[in-house]
matplotlib code that plots the C-alpha trace (Angstrom):
import matplotlib.pyplot as plt

x = [-55.2, -52.4, -49.9, -49.3, -46.3, -48.6, -51.2, -51.4, -54.1, -54.5, -55.7, -55.5, -52.9, -51.2, -47.6, -46.8, -44.4, -40.6, -40.0, -41.4, -43.0, -45.4, -42.5, -41.1, -44.4, -44.5, -48.3, -50.6, -53.7, -56.7, -58.9, -61.5, -59.7, -61.7, -60.3, -57.1, -55.1, -52.7, -49.3, -49.1, -52.5, -51.6, -48.4, -50.3, -53.0, -50.4, -48.6, -51.9, -53.0, -49.6, -49.9, -53.4, -52.7, -55.7, -57.3, -59.3, -62.8, -63.0, -64.9, -62.2, -59.5, -61.5, -62.0, -58.3, -57.6, -60.2, -58.7, -55.1, -56.2, -58.4, -55.6, -53.3, -55.9, -56.5, -52.7, -52.5, -50.9, -47.3, -47.8, -48.7, -45.4, -46.6, -50.0, -52.0, -55.6, -56.5, -59.5, -60.3, -57.5, -58.6, -56.0, -54.4, -51.1, -52.6, -54.0, -50.6, -49.1, -48.2, -50.2, -47.2, -43.9, -42.2, -44.1, -45.3, -44.6, -47.5, -47.3, -49.6, -52.5, -53.9, -56.2, -59.3, -58.7, -59.2, -62.4, -62.4, -65.2, -64.7, -60.9, -58.5, -59.4, -57.1, -57.4, -56.4, -53.3, -50.8, -51.8, -50.4, -48.9, -45.5, -45.6, -41.8, -41.8, -40.1, -42.0, -39.1, -38.9, -41.3, -40.4, -41.4, -43.9, -44.9, -46.6, -49.9, -51.3, -54.6, -56.9, -60.4, -62.2, -65.0, -65.9, -65.2, -63.3, -64.7, -61.9, -59.6, -56.7, -54.3, -55.2, -51.9, -48.6, -45.3, -44.2, -45.9, -48.4, -45.7, -43.0, -41.7, -42.4, -44.8, -47.2, -50.2, -54.0, -56.8, -59.9, -60.5, -63.8, -63.9, -63.6, -65.6, -63.2, -60.8, -57.2, -54.6, -50.9, -48.9, -45.2, -46.0, -47.3, -49.9, -53.2, -56.0, -59.4, -62.7, -65.6, -68.3, -66.2, -65.6, -67.4, -66.5, -66.0, -64.9, -62.0, -59.8, -56.5, -54.4, -52.1, -49.5, -48.4, -47.0, -45.0, -47.9, -51.0, -52.2, -55.5, -57.4, -60.4, -63.1, -66.8, -66.5, -65.3, -61.9, -60.8, -57.7, -55.6, -53.2, -50.3, -46.6, -44.5, -41.5, -38.5, -40.0, -39.4, -37.9, -39.6, -41.5, -45.2, -47.5, -51.2, -53.6, -51.5, -48.4, -44.7, -43.1, -39.5, -40.1, -43.0, -46.8, -48.4, -52.1, -53.4, -56.9, -59.4, -60.9, -61.3, -59.4, -59.6, -57.0, -54.0, -51.5, -48.4, -46.7, -46.5, -49.2, -52.3, -55.9, -57.7, -61.2, -60.0, -58.4, -61.5, -63.6, -61.4, -61.1, -64.9, -65.5, -62.9, -64.4, -67.9, -66.9, -65.3, -68.5, -70.4, -67.9, -67.1, -69.8]
y = [55.5, 55.2, 58.0, 59.9, 57.7, 54.6, 55.8, 57.2, 59.1, 57.5, 59.7, 59.2, 58.9, 57.2, 55.8, 53.3, 54.3, 54.4, 51.2, 47.7, 45.4, 48.2, 50.2, 47.1, 46.5, 50.1, 49.7, 52.8, 52.4, 54.5, 54.7, 56.8, 60.0, 60.4, 57.3, 57.2, 54.0, 52.4, 52.0, 48.3, 47.8, 50.0, 48.0, 44.7, 46.0, 47.2, 43.8, 41.9, 44.1, 43.7, 39.9, 39.9, 42.3, 44.4, 46.5, 45.1, 46.4, 49.5, 47.5, 44.8, 47.5, 49.1, 45.8, 45.1, 48.6, 48.3, 44.9, 46.2, 49.4, 47.2, 44.7, 47.6, 49.2, 45.9, 45.5, 42.2, 43.2, 43.0, 39.4, 38.3, 37.2, 35.3, 35.4, 35.2, 36.1, 33.2, 35.1, 38.4, 38.5, 37.9, 35.1, 32.3, 34.2, 37.2, 35.2, 33.8, 37.3, 37.6, 40.0, 39.8, 38.0, 35.8, 34.6, 31.0, 28.2, 26.7, 23.0, 21.6, 24.1, 25.2, 28.1, 25.8, 25.2, 28.9, 31.0, 34.6, 34.3, 30.7, 30.5, 27.7, 24.0, 21.2, 17.7, 15.7, 14.3, 16.3, 19.9, 22.2, 25.6, 25.9, 29.1, 29.2, 30.1, 27.7, 26.6, 27.6, 31.1, 32.2, 31.6, 28.3, 30.0, 32.9, 31.5, 31.4, 30.2, 29.4, 29.4, 30.5, 27.5, 28.1, 24.5, 21.5, 18.6, 15.1, 13.2, 13.4, 15.7, 18.3, 21.9, 23.5, 22.8, 21.0, 17.8, 14.4, 13.4, 11.8, 14.4, 16.3, 20.0, 19.5, 22.3, 21.6, 21.2, 19.6, 17.5, 13.8, 13.1, 9.5, 10.4, 13.6, 16.1, 18.9, 18.3, 20.9, 20.4, 23.4, 22.9, 19.4, 16.0, 16.1, 16.7, 19.1, 18.3, 19.9, 17.4, 17.7, 19.9, 17.5, 19.7, 23.0, 26.0, 29.5, 30.7, 27.9, 28.5, 28.4, 30.7, 29.9, 32.7, 30.6, 27.5, 25.7, 26.3, 27.4, 28.6, 27.1, 28.6, 26.9, 27.4, 31.0, 29.7, 29.8, 27.2, 27.0, 23.9, 22.9, 21.5, 22.1, 23.1, 21.3, 22.5, 23.5, 21.0, 22.6, 22.6, 24.9, 25.2, 23.9, 24.7, 22.0, 19.4, 19.2, 19.0, 15.8, 15.4, 18.1, 16.2, 16.6, 14.5, 14.0, 16.4, 17.8, 18.7, 21.7, 25.1, 27.8, 31.6, 32.9, 31.7, 33.2, 32.3, 34.3, 35.2, 34.9, 37.1, 37.4, 34.8, 36.3, 39.7, 38.3, 36.1, 39.2, 41.0, 38.1, 37.5, 41.1, 41.1, 38.1, 39.3, 42.5, 40.6, 38.7, 41.9, 43.6, 40.8, 40.3]
z = [-90.3, -92.8, -93.1, -96.3, -96.9, -96.9, -99.3, -102.8, -104.6, -108.0, -110.7, -114.5, -115.7, -112.8, -112.9, -110.1, -107.4, -108.1, -106.2, -106.1, -108.7, -109.8, -111.2, -112.9, -114.7, -116.0, -116.2, -116.1, -114.0, -114.6, -111.6, -109.9, -109.0, -105.8, -104.2, -102.1, -102.6, -100.1, -101.8, -101.2, -102.7, -105.7, -106.3, -106.2, -108.5, -111.0, -110.9, -111.4, -114.3, -115.9, -115.6, -116.9, -119.8, -119.0, -116.2, -113.3, -112.7, -110.5, -107.9, -107.7, -107.3, -104.6, -102.8, -102.8, -101.4, -98.7, -97.7, -97.4, -95.5, -93.2, -92.4, -91.6, -89.4, -87.6, -87.0, -88.9, -92.2, -91.1, -89.8, -93.4, -95.0, -98.1, -99.6, -102.9, -103.6, -105.9, -107.3, -108.8, -111.4, -115.0, -115.6, -113.6, -114.1, -112.4, -109.6, -108.8, -108.4, -104.7, -102.6, -100.1, -100.3, -102.8, -105.9, -105.6, -108.0, -109.9, -110.2, -113.0, -112.7, -116.1, -117.0, -116.9, -113.2, -112.4, -112.0, -111.1, -108.5, -107.2, -107.2, -108.1, -108.0, -107.0, -108.4, -105.4, -107.0, -109.0, -108.7, -105.9, -105.2, -103.6, -101.6, -101.6, -97.9, -95.7, -92.6, -90.4, -91.9, -89.1, -85.4, -83.8, -81.5, -83.7, -86.9, -88.8, -92.0, -93.7, -96.7, -97.8, -99.3, -101.8, -102.5, -100.2, -101.6, -102.0, -100.2, -97.2, -97.9, -96.5, -97.4, -96.6, -94.9, -94.6, -93.0, -92.6, -89.9, -87.6, -88.3, -85.3, -85.6, -88.5, -89.5, -91.7, -91.6, -93.6, -93.6, -92.8, -94.5, -93.2, -89.6, -90.1, -88.6, -89.5, -88.3, -87.3, -86.5, -85.5, -84.9, -83.5, -84.6, -81.9, -83.6, -82.7, -84.3, -84.9, -85.3, -87.9, -90.2, -93.0, -95.6, -94.2, -96.5, -95.9, -93.8, -92.3, -90.5, -87.4, -85.4, -82.7, -80.4, -77.5, -76.8, -75.1, -77.2, -80.6, -82.1, -85.0, -86.8, -88.9, -89.4, -88.1, -84.7, -83.1, -80.6, -78.4, -78.5, -75.7, -77.7, -76.9, -79.9, -81.2, -83.2, -86.6, -89.4, -92.4, -95.8, -98.1, -97.3, -100.1, -100.8, -101.9, -100.0, -97.8, -98.6, -97.5, -98.7, -101.4, -102.9, -102.7, -100.0, -99.0, -101.8, -101.9, -104.6, -102.8, -104.6, -102.8, -103.2, -100.7, -98.7, -96.4, -94.3, -91.7, -88.0, -85.4, -85.9, -84.9, -87.0, -86.5, -87.8, -90.9, -91.4, -91.5, -94.0, -96.3, -96.3, -97.1, -99.9, -101.6, -101.3, -102.9, -105.7, -106.4, -106.6, -108.9, -111.3, -114.0]

ax = plt.figure().add_subplot(projection="3d")
ax.plot(x, y, z, "-o")
ax.set_aspect("equal")
plt.show()
C-alpha cells in the first residue's frame, strides 16, 4: 500500500502538488472527494488536462489512478522509465503527455490519426513516435519495452525499437506477416520468434533480466528465449518502427494504445494492469 507521501486526496478545488509538471500546468482538477489519488497519477492527470484544455471523465481519472497504484503494488512501476498512454486523452497532444519520463517527439501524426478508445494509428511509412529514450539508457541485461496493439497492421513491420536486423546489440520487435510470426531481438541480432502471431493484438513486449536469456510476451503468453546479449547499440527507441541511423526503418501501420521502455519487469503483471486500464477507458469514454 502506498504511503501518505505517495498519495493525495483530491477534493474540489484541488491544486496540484508544489513540484513536477502538475504545478507547472497550474490546472485545477475537480474530482470525487471520496477517492484517494496517487501523486504520480494526479500529476499525470493534471498535465493531460492542461494539454487537452478540459477535464477528463471521472472514470478515466479513476482508471489512471488504479493503474498507477496497481503497478506500484506489483513492484513494477519503478522499472518503467518512459511511457505514454496513447488513449484516453481528449486530444493527440494530451495523449503524447508522458506518463513517465521524457516527453516523446511526434513525427507526422495528426489529430485524425488519434482516437480516444482505439489509440494512435501508424501509416506504415512516415509516421512514428521518438520516445527520446536511448536504447543504452537501460543496462545491457536489465531492459524491457512493449506496446498494446488495438488493431493489427496489414504488412510486415517493426512495432518498436532501435537498430537494424543485423546490428550487434539491437533491440526491437515486430511482425512478419509473410512468414507468419512475431520477431523479438533483445540486445542481440539473434531473433526469437513466435509462430502464428502475424495478426496478434493486445499486449506485446519483451524483458531481459540476464545475459543469457530474455522473455517475450504475445497472445497472453510469455516465452523464454535463450539468446546471449551483446553490447547495446546506441540510438533512441522509436514506436511504429525502429530507429536505424536516426531514421525510421521497417515502419508499421498498426494502431497502438500504450507503450513503455525501461528496466526488466514481470510482463504478465504489466499486461494485466494495461488491459484493466484500457477496459476501464472504454467503459468511461462515451
